[in-house]
All heavy atoms as TSV, in Angstrom:
chain	resi	resn	atom	element	x	y	z
A	1	MET	N	N	0.825	-1.195	0.000
A	1	MET	CA	C	0.000	0.000	0.000
A	1	MET	C	C	0.867	1.255	0.000
A	1	MET	O	O	0.527	2.243	-0.633
A	1	MET	CB	C	-0.896	-0.042	1.250
A	1	MET	CG	C	-2.064	0.867	1.173
A	1	MET	SD	S	-3.148	0.297	-0.140
A	1	MET	CE	C	-4.313	1.575	-0.180
A	2	LYS	N	N	1.996	1.180	0.693
A	2	LYS	CA	C	2.904	2.316	0.763
A	2	LYS	C	C	3.487	2.637	-0.622
A	2	LYS	O	O	3.607	3.802	-0.999
A	2	LYS	CB	C	4.024	1.979	1.744
A	2	LYS	CG	C	4.777	3.166	2.261
A	2	LYS	CD	C	5.805	2.711	3.291
A	2	LYS	CE	C	6.055	3.776	4.306
A	2	LYS	NZ	N	7.054	3.389	5.290
A	3	VAL	N	N	3.795	1.571	-1.380
A	3	VAL	CA	C	4.357	1.763	-2.721
A	3	VAL	C	C	3.324	2.406	-3.637
A	3	VAL	O	O	3.647	3.303	-4.424
A	3	VAL	CB	C	4.840	0.405	-3.293
A	3	VAL	CG1	C	5.294	0.554	-4.721
A	3	VAL	CG2	C	5.950	-0.167	-2.432
A	4	LEU	N	N	2.099	1.962	-3.541
A	4	LEU	CA	C	1.025	2.531	-4.363
A	4	LEU	C	C	0.825	4.009	-4.054
A	4	LEU	O	O	0.667	4.838	-4.960
A	4	LEU	CB	C	-0.269	1.754	-4.123
A	4	LEU	CG	C	-1.480	2.198	-4.940
A	4	LEU	CD1	C	-1.212	2.016	-6.417
A	4	LEU	CD2	C	-2.700	1.415	-4.514
A	5	ARG	N	N	0.850	4.360	-2.783
A	5	ARG	CA	C	0.687	5.754	-2.388
A	5	ARG	C	C	1.833	6.607	-2.923
A	5	ARG	O	O	1.617	7.699	-3.440
A	5	ARG	CB	C	0.620	5.858	-0.860
A	5	ARG	CG	C	0.269	7.258	-0.401
A	5	ARG	CD	C	0.154	7.353	1.105
A	5	ARG	NE	N	-0.877	6.431	1.592
A	5	ARG	CZ	C	-0.844	5.844	2.783
A	5	ARG	NH1	N	0.152	6.069	3.606
A	5	ARG	NH2	N	-1.805	5.032	3.156
A	6	ARG	N	N	3.052	6.093	-2.835
A	6	ARG	CA	C	4.205	6.845	-3.352
A	6	ARG	C	C	4.115	7.013	-4.868
A	6	ARG	O	O	4.448	8.068	-5.401
A	6	ARG	CB	C	5.509	6.128	-2.996
A	6	ARG	CG	C	5.903	6.320	-1.569
A	6	ARG	CD	C	7.267	5.726	-1.298
A	6	ARG	NE	N	7.629	5.878	0.099
A	6	ARG	CZ	C	8.735	5.427	0.620
A	6	ARG	NH1	N	9.603	4.759	-0.110
A	6	ARG	NH2	N	9.004	5.623	1.906
A	7	ALA	N	N	3.647	5.969	-5.559
A	7	ALA	CA	C	3.501	6.053	-7.016
A	7	ALA	C	C	2.454	7.096	-7.394
A	7	ALA	O	O	2.659	7.883	-8.323
A	7	ALA	CB	C	3.127	4.682	-7.576
A	8	LEU	N	N	1.352	7.124	-6.665
A	8	LEU	CA	C	0.317	8.120	-6.951
A	8	LEU	C	C	0.796	9.536	-6.677
A	8	LEU	O	O	0.505	10.465	-7.439
A	8	LEU	CB	C	-0.937	7.820	-6.128
A	8	LEU	CG	C	-1.742	6.602	-6.570
A	8	LEU	CD1	C	-2.879	6.339	-5.602
A	8	LEU	CD2	C	-2.263	6.783	-7.971
A	9	VAL	N	N	1.548	9.710	-5.622
A	9	VAL	CA	C	2.094	11.037	-5.315
A	9	VAL	C	C	3.071	11.463	-6.401
A	9	VAL	O	O	3.052	12.616	-6.860
A	9	VAL	CB	C	2.778	11.043	-3.919
A	9	VAL	CG1	C	3.583	12.306	-3.721
A	9	VAL	CG2	C	1.734	10.912	-2.827
A	10	ALA	N	N	3.913	10.532	-6.849
A	10	ALA	CA	C	4.883	10.860	-7.895
A	10	ALA	C	C	4.177	11.213	-9.200
A	10	ALA	O	O	4.558	12.170	-9.883
A	10	ALA	CB	C	5.835	9.682	-8.110
A	11	LEU	N	N	3.135	10.474	-9.560
A	11	LEU	CA	C	2.399	10.769	-10.792
A	11	LEU	C	C	1.670	12.106	-10.709
A	11	LEU	O	O	1.664	12.878	-11.678
A	11	LEU	CB	C	1.398	9.657	-11.087
A	11	LEU	CG	C	1.992	8.362	-11.625
A	11	LEU	CD1	C	0.918	7.296	-11.727
A	11	LEU	CD2	C	2.638	8.592	-12.975
A	12	SER	N	N	1.081	12.409	-9.581
A	12	SER	CA	C	0.383	13.683	-9.451
A	12	SER	C	C	1.367	14.852	-9.454
A	12	SER	O	O	1.085	15.908	-10.027
A	12	SER	CB	C	-0.469	13.706	-8.186
A	12	SER	OG	O	0.351	13.609	-7.042
A	13	LEU	N	N	2.523	14.645	-8.855
A	13	LEU	CA	C	3.544	15.694	-8.866
A	13	LEU	C	C	4.049	15.936	-10.289
A	13	LEU	O	O	4.198	17.084	-10.716
A	13	LEU	CB	C	4.701	15.298	-7.948
A	13	LEU	CG	C	5.794	16.328	-7.739
A	13	LEU	CD1	C	5.228	17.590	-7.107
A	13	LEU	CD2	C	6.903	15.764	-6.872
A	14	ALA	N	N	4.281	14.863	-11.030
A	14	ALA	CA	C	4.730	14.998	-12.422
A	14	ALA	C	C	3.664	15.691	-13.266
A	14	ALA	O	O	3.981	16.535	-14.110
A	14	ALA	CB	C	5.067	13.629	-12.993
A	15	GLY	N	N	2.405	15.347	-13.044
A	15	GLY	CA	C	1.324	15.999	-13.778
A	15	GLY	C	C	1.211	17.473	-13.454
A	15	GLY	O	O	0.964	18.295	-14.333
A	16	THR	N	N	1.400	17.818	-12.198
A	16	THR	CA	C	1.356	19.221	-11.794
A	16	THR	C	C	2.475	20.014	-12.440
A	16	THR	O	O	2.263	21.111	-12.966
A	16	THR	CB	C	1.445	19.339	-10.260
A	16	THR	OG1	O	0.378	18.577	-9.682
A	16	THR	CG2	C	1.352	20.770	-9.808
A	17	ILE	N	N	3.681	19.449	-12.423
A	17	ILE	CA	C	4.826	20.135	-13.034
A	17	ILE	C	C	4.607	20.298	-14.534
A	17	ILE	O	O	4.877	21.359	-15.103
A	17	ILE	CB	C	6.127	19.363	-12.731
A	17	ILE	CG1	C	6.456	19.469	-11.244
A	17	ILE	CG2	C	7.280	19.893	-13.572
A	17	ILE	CD1	C	7.609	18.608	-10.801
A	18	ALA	N	N	4.101	19.253	-15.193
A	18	ALA	CA	C	3.845	19.340	-16.637
A	18	ALA	C	C	2.799	20.406	-16.940
A	18	ALA	O	O	2.928	21.160	-17.913
A	18	ALA	CB	C	3.393	17.980	-17.156
A	19	GLY	N	N	1.768	20.496	-16.119
A	19	GLY	CA	C	0.743	21.510	-16.323
A	19	GLY	C	C	1.273	22.916	-16.141
A	19	GLY	O	O	0.949	23.814	-16.923
A	20	VAL	N	N	2.103	23.107	-15.139
A	20	VAL	CA	C	2.690	24.434	-14.909
A	20	VAL	C	C	3.593	24.827	-16.073
A	20	VAL	O	O	3.546	25.961	-16.560
A	20	VAL	CB	C	3.468	24.445	-13.569
A	20	VAL	CG1	C	4.336	25.686	-13.462
A	20	VAL	CG2	C	2.507	24.375	-12.405
A	21	LEU	N	N	4.395	23.882	-16.541
A	21	LEU	CA	C	5.283	24.192	-17.660
A	21	LEU	C	C	4.497	24.476	-18.934
A	21	LEU	O	O	4.872	25.337	-19.728
A	21	LEU	CB	C	6.252	23.034	-17.895
A	21	LEU	CG	C	7.333	22.844	-16.839
A	21	LEU	CD1	C	8.171	21.620	-17.142
A	21	LEU	CD2	C	8.213	24.074	-16.735
A	22	ARG	N	N	3.383	23.782	-19.129
A	22	ARG	CA	C	2.559	24.021	-20.313
A	22	ARG	C	C	1.921	25.401	-20.258
A	22	ARG	O	O	1.845	26.105	-21.263
A	22	ARG	CB	C	1.483	22.955	-20.405
A	22	ARG	CG	C	0.584	23.100	-21.598
A	22	ARG	CD	C	-0.434	21.997	-21.637
A	22	ARG	NE	N	0.148	20.754	-22.069
A	22	ARG	CZ	C	-0.001	20.253	-23.297
A	22	ARG	NH1	N	-0.721	20.896	-24.176
A	22	ARG	NH2	N	0.553	19.115	-23.624
A	23	LEU	N	N	1.474	25.801	-19.076
A	23	LEU	CA	C	0.860	27.121	-18.955
A	23	LEU	C	C	1.904	28.229	-19.034
A	23	LEU	O	O	1.631	29.304	-19.547
A	23	LEU	CB	C	0.105	27.226	-17.627
A	23	LEU	CG	C	-1.191	26.421	-17.542
A	23	LEU	CD1	C	-1.762	26.534	-16.133
A	23	LEU	CD2	C	-2.189	26.906	-18.569
A	24	LYS	N	N	3.092	27.956	-18.517
A	24	LYS	CA	C	4.144	28.979	-18.507
A	24	LYS	C	C	4.674	29.235	-19.911
A	24	LYS	O	O	4.872	30.374	-20.304
A	24	LYS	CB	C	5.275	28.529	-17.584
A	24	LYS	CG	C	6.323	29.575	-17.376
A	24	LYS	CD	C	7.381	29.113	-16.398
A	24	LYS	CE	C	8.435	30.178	-16.217
A	24	LYS	NZ	N	9.514	29.745	-15.364
A	25	GLY	N	N	4.909	28.170	-20.669
A	25	GLY	CA	C	5.417	28.335	-22.023
A	25	GLY	C	C	4.263	28.554	-22.978
A	25	GLY	O	O	3.629	27.619	-23.440
A	26	LYS	N	N	3.976	29.784	-23.277
A	26	LYS	CA	C	2.796	30.093	-24.074
A	26	LYS	C	C	3.069	30.043	-25.566
A	26	LYS	O	O	2.317	30.616	-26.351
A	26	LYS	CB	C	2.254	31.461	-23.676
A	26	LYS	CG	C	1.746	31.465	-22.248
A	26	LYS	CD	C	1.111	32.757	-21.862
A	26	LYS	CE	C	0.592	32.663	-20.438
A	26	LYS	NZ	N	0.037	33.898	-19.961
A	27	GLY	N	N	4.150	29.396	-25.979
A	27	GLY	CA	C	4.409	29.214	-27.407
A	27	GLY	C	C	4.651	30.512	-28.138
A	27	GLY	O	O	3.795	30.971	-28.874
A	28	GLY	N	N	5.801	31.087	-27.944
A	28	GLY	CA	C	6.128	32.343	-28.606
A	28	GLY	C	C	6.342	32.161	-30.095
A	28	GLY	O	O	6.178	31.082	-30.656
A	29	VAL	N	N	6.692	33.231	-30.738
A	29	VAL	CA	C	6.918	33.224	-32.188
A	29	VAL	C	C	8.331	32.710	-32.454
A	29	VAL	O	O	9.278	33.144	-31.808
A	29	VAL	CB	C	6.755	34.653	-32.747
A	29	VAL	CG1	C	7.009	34.679	-34.238
A	29	VAL	CG2	C	5.384	35.183	-32.415
A	30	PRO	N	N	8.488	31.787	-33.394
A	30	PRO	CA	C	9.835	31.324	-33.718
A	30	PRO	C	C	10.664	32.439	-34.350
A	30	PRO	O	O	10.106	33.382	-34.909
A	30	PRO	CB	C	9.596	30.190	-34.724
A	30	PRO	CG	C	8.228	30.377	-35.225
A	30	PRO	CD	C	7.470	31.110	-34.169
A	31	PRO	N	N	11.975	32.345	-34.253
A	31	PRO	CA	C	12.821	33.413	-34.809
A	31	PRO	C	C	12.610	33.577	-36.310
A	31	PRO	O	O	12.500	32.609	-37.045
A	31	PRO	CB	C	14.247	32.964	-34.497
A	31	PRO	CG	C	14.157	31.554	-34.055
A	31	PRO	CD	C	12.764	31.291	-33.635
A	32	GLN	N	N	12.541	34.830	-36.748
A	32	GLN	CA	C	12.281	35.137	-38.154
A	32	GLN	C	C	13.563	35.273	-38.967
A	32	GLN	O	O	13.517	35.276	-40.186
A	32	GLN	CB	C	11.480	36.439	-38.257
A	32	GLN	CG	C	10.151	36.381	-37.538
A	32	GLN	CD	C	9.203	35.346	-38.120
A	32	GLN	OE1	O	9.112	35.201	-39.321
A	32	GLN	NE2	N	8.534	34.604	-37.256
A	33	ALA	N	N	14.701	35.422	-38.302
A	33	ALA	CA	C	15.968	35.579	-39.004
A	33	ALA	C	C	16.953	34.558	-38.459
A	33	ALA	O	O	16.719	33.946	-37.423
A	33	ALA	CB	C	16.511	36.991	-38.805
A	34	GLY	N	N	18.035	34.379	-39.167
A	34	GLY	CA	C	19.045	33.432	-38.704
A	34	GLY	C	C	18.827	32.074	-39.338
A	34	GLY	O	O	18.381	31.960	-40.463
A	35	GLY	N	N	19.144	31.047	-38.607
A	35	GLY	CA	C	18.962	29.701	-39.125
A	35	GLY	C	C	20.302	29.005	-39.272
A	35	GLY	O	O	21.280	29.344	-38.614
A	36	TRP	N	N	20.337	28.034	-40.159
A	36	TRP	CA	C	21.564	27.266	-40.362
A	36	TRP	C	C	22.554	28.059	-41.201
A	36	TRP	O	O	22.184	28.758	-42.113
A	36	TRP	CB	C	21.249	25.958	-41.081
A	36	TRP	CG	C	20.479	25.016	-40.248
A	36	TRP	CD1	C	19.138	24.836	-40.260
A	36	TRP	CD2	C	20.999	24.129	-39.254
A	36	TRP	NE1	N	18.775	23.895	-39.341
A	36	TRP	CE2	C	19.894	23.441	-38.715
A	36	TRP	CE3	C	22.262	23.855	-38.774
A	36	TRP	CZ2	C	20.047	22.486	-37.710
A	36	TRP	CZ3	C	22.400	22.904	-37.783
A	36	TRP	CH2	C	21.311	22.235	-37.262
A	37	ARG	N	N	23.802	27.903	-40.878
A	37	ARG	CA	C	24.855	28.485	-41.699
A	37	ARG	C	C	26.027	27.527	-41.716
A	37	ARG	O	O	26.219	26.756	-40.789
A	37	ARG	CB	C	25.293	29.852	-41.185
A	37	ARG	CG	C	25.775	29.837	-39.761
A	37	ARG	CD	C	25.988	31.264	-39.270
A	37	ARG	NE	N	26.108	31.216	-37.826
A	37	ARG	CZ	C	27.097	31.790	-37.150
A	37	ARG	NH1	N	28.013	32.460	-37.778
A	37	ARG	NH2	N	27.131	31.707	-35.848
A	38	GLU	N	N	26.785	27.588	-42.787
A	38	GLU	CA	C	27.904	26.680	-42.945
A	38	GLU	C	C	29.026	27.053	-41.983
A	38	GLU	O	O	29.280	28.221	-41.726
A	38	GLU	CB	C	28.406	26.699	-44.376
A	38	GLU	CG	C	27.439	26.073	-45.352
A	38	GLU	CD	C	28.059	25.903	-46.727
A	38	GLU	OE1	O	29.294	25.780	-46.826
A	38	GLU	OE2	O	27.284	25.912	-47.693
A	39	VAL	N	N	29.677	26.047	-41.479
A	39	VAL	CA	C	30.803	26.259	-40.587
A	39	VAL	C	C	32.075	26.017	-41.386
A	39	VAL	O	O	32.235	24.997	-42.045
A	39	VAL	CB	C	30.735	25.266	-39.385
A	39	VAL	CG1	C	31.932	25.446	-38.497
A	39	VAL	CG2	C	29.445	25.463	-38.629
A	40	SER	N	N	32.984	26.977	-41.329
A	40	SER	CA	C	34.229	26.825	-42.066
A	40	SER	C	C	35.216	26.021	-41.200
A	40	SER	O	O	35.511	26.388	-40.087
A	40	SER	CB	C	34.811	28.184	-42.417
A	40	SER	OG	O	35.045	28.918	-41.231
A	41	VAL	N	N	35.675	24.921	-41.775
A	41	VAL	CA	C	36.604	24.060	-41.062
A	41	VAL	C	C	37.987	24.257	-41.669
A	41	VAL	O	O	38.168	24.094	-42.884
A	41	VAL	CB	C	36.178	22.569	-41.199
A	41	VAL	CG1	C	37.151	21.671	-40.471
A	41	VAL	CG2	C	34.778	22.381	-40.686
A	42	PRO	N	N	38.977	24.636	-40.860
A	42	PRO	CA	C	40.324	24.840	-41.419
A	42	PRO	C	C	40.918	23.515	-41.915
A	42	PRO	O	O	40.741	22.477	-41.289
A	42	PRO	CB	C	41.120	25.387	-40.221
A	42	PRO	CG	C	40.340	25.004	-39.020
A	42	PRO	CD	C	38.920	24.875	-39.431
A	43	LYS	N	N	41.580	23.595	-43.060
A	43	LYS	CA	C	42.206	22.392	-43.616
A	43	LYS	C	C	43.474	22.087	-42.861
A	43	LYS	O	O	44.215	22.974	-42.457
A	43	LYS	CB	C	42.525	22.603	-45.099
A	43	LYS	CG	C	41.281	22.757	-45.932
A	43	LYS	CD	C	41.618	22.913	-47.384
A	43	LYS	CE	C	40.339	23.080	-48.195
A	43	LYS	NZ	N	40.624	23.234	-49.601
A	44	LYS	N	N	43.749	20.803	-42.681
A	44	LYS	CA	C	44.944	20.395	-41.942
A	44	LYS	C	C	46.139	20.244	-42.859
A	44	LYS	O	O	46.089	19.938	-43.972
A	44	LYS	CB	C	44.697	19.082	-41.221
A	44	LYS	CG	C	43.697	19.228	-40.116
A	44	LYS	CD	C	43.545	17.934	-39.375
A	44	LYS	CE	C	42.548	18.080	-38.235
A	44	LYS	NZ	N	42.368	16.874	-37.497
């Protein structure tokens, strides 16, 4: 019974944290400039 109670507490805590993070991150706008660029590697 003790293990079941600990598992339920852990699941509810994880759900609470996930909910807070979902509400906190309101999905901003992705960057409009920049992106991938080639990296110059010096020849040996």
